[in-house]
N, C-alpha and C positions, 0 to 999 in steps of 0.2 A: 142442205146446209141451213142450220137454224139461224133466224134473224132475231132471236130472243135477246133483248138487251137485259143484262143482269140487273136485279133490283136489290140494293143494299140498304139496310136500316143502320143508321148511326145513332146510338144512344149515348149522349154526351151532354153534361150540364155546362161545360165550358164552351160558350158560343163561339169563341175565336178558334178553339181547337177543332170544334165540329166543322166550322167553315173551311178550315185548312184541309181536313180530311176529305170533305165533300169535293173540294176543288181538285185535289189530287186524283181522286177516283174518276170524277166526271170528265175532267179535262183530258184524261187519257182516252176517253170515249168508250170505255168498256162497260159502263154501268150508269144507272140512274140511282140517286140517293135520296132517301127521306131522313130528316134529322128530327129527333125528339130529345128534349132535355129532362122531361118529367117521366119517372119510371112507371107511373100509372097509365100515362098516355102510351108508353111503349108496350104495356101489357095489352092494351086495346088493339094497337096496330098489329102486334104479333099474333093475336087471336083471330083477327079479321082479314089479314092480308098475307100473301105469299112473298117471302123474301128468299133470295139466293144466298145471302150472307148477312150476318149481323156483326157489327163492331159495337162493343158495349164497354163503357167505363165501369170499373168495379165500384167506385165510390160515387153514388148518386144521392141527391137529397132524399132522405126517407127510406131508402132501400139499396141494398147492394145489387150490382149488375148481375151477379150469378144468381141472386134470388129472383130477379125479373124472369130469367130463363126457367127457374124451377117452378115459379107460379104458372107461367104459360104452359109448361110441359104437362101439367096436371089436367088441363082442360082441352087439349088437342087429342083427338082419337087417331090411333094408327091402325091400319088394315091388318087384322090378325092372320090373314092368309099369306102375307109376305114372308119370305125367308129372312133369316138374320142378316144375310148379305144385302138383300134388297132394302131392308129397313135401315141399315147403316148407310147405304148409298143415298137414301132419301133424307138423311139428317141434314139440317141447315148448318153450315160451318159458321162457327163463332170465334171471333178474336176478342179476347178479354183484355182491356187496357187499364193500366194503373199507373199512378205516379209513385207508387211504393211497391216493393216486392210483395207478392201474395202467393199462397199455395192453396190449392183446393184439394179436399179429401175425396175419397171415393163416394161420399154422399152426393156428389154432383154428377151421378150417372143419369143422363137425360135420354128420354125416348126420342125426342125430335130435334135435338141440338147436339152438335159435336164441337166441344171447345178444342179448337185446333192449335191455338197459340195463346199464351199469356205474355203480353208485351208491356214493357216500361215505356210510357208515352214519351219521356224525355230522351231516352237513348236508343230505343229500338223501333218505334213506330214508323219514322221516316224511311228507314231502310226497308222495312217490311212492305210498305206501300209501294215503294219504288220497285221491289222485287216482284210483287204481285200484279201491280197495275201498270208499271212502266213509268217513264219520265212524263211529267205533265207537259202538255202542249203550251207554248208560250202564249202570253196574253196577246190577243189580237189588237192591233193598233186602230184606234178610232180616229178617222179624219175629221178635222174641224170643219164645220159648215160656215162658209164665208158669208 
């Protein structure tokens, strides 16, 4: 049985939204989250670190979230000896978040990422997090020191 704790990267420029997402994921106990708001910092993290999942806002300052993935995808090498099924199973699942409806064309075929869902942050994100990570644990009450 693996004791690997999943590592999730949250790329979100709204600090409050990022904090809520991180709390939901980490309080369930299933993952550790890194948060970045700058798309260029996200490029560095994705190039240098291994993540089990990425949640990315589509509208970031200076770059679209889908373009962050496209940029990183160019610089990561994939083992050419792997079968198509093995390559697919090694793709990092991505949840693309947006405050407005978006559609991605086939130009977003990525070698290392698999966009699994495109969610509206206002109406779909909370239910997706609940379905994927479960109910958050309640805040622990801190006793006052007398």
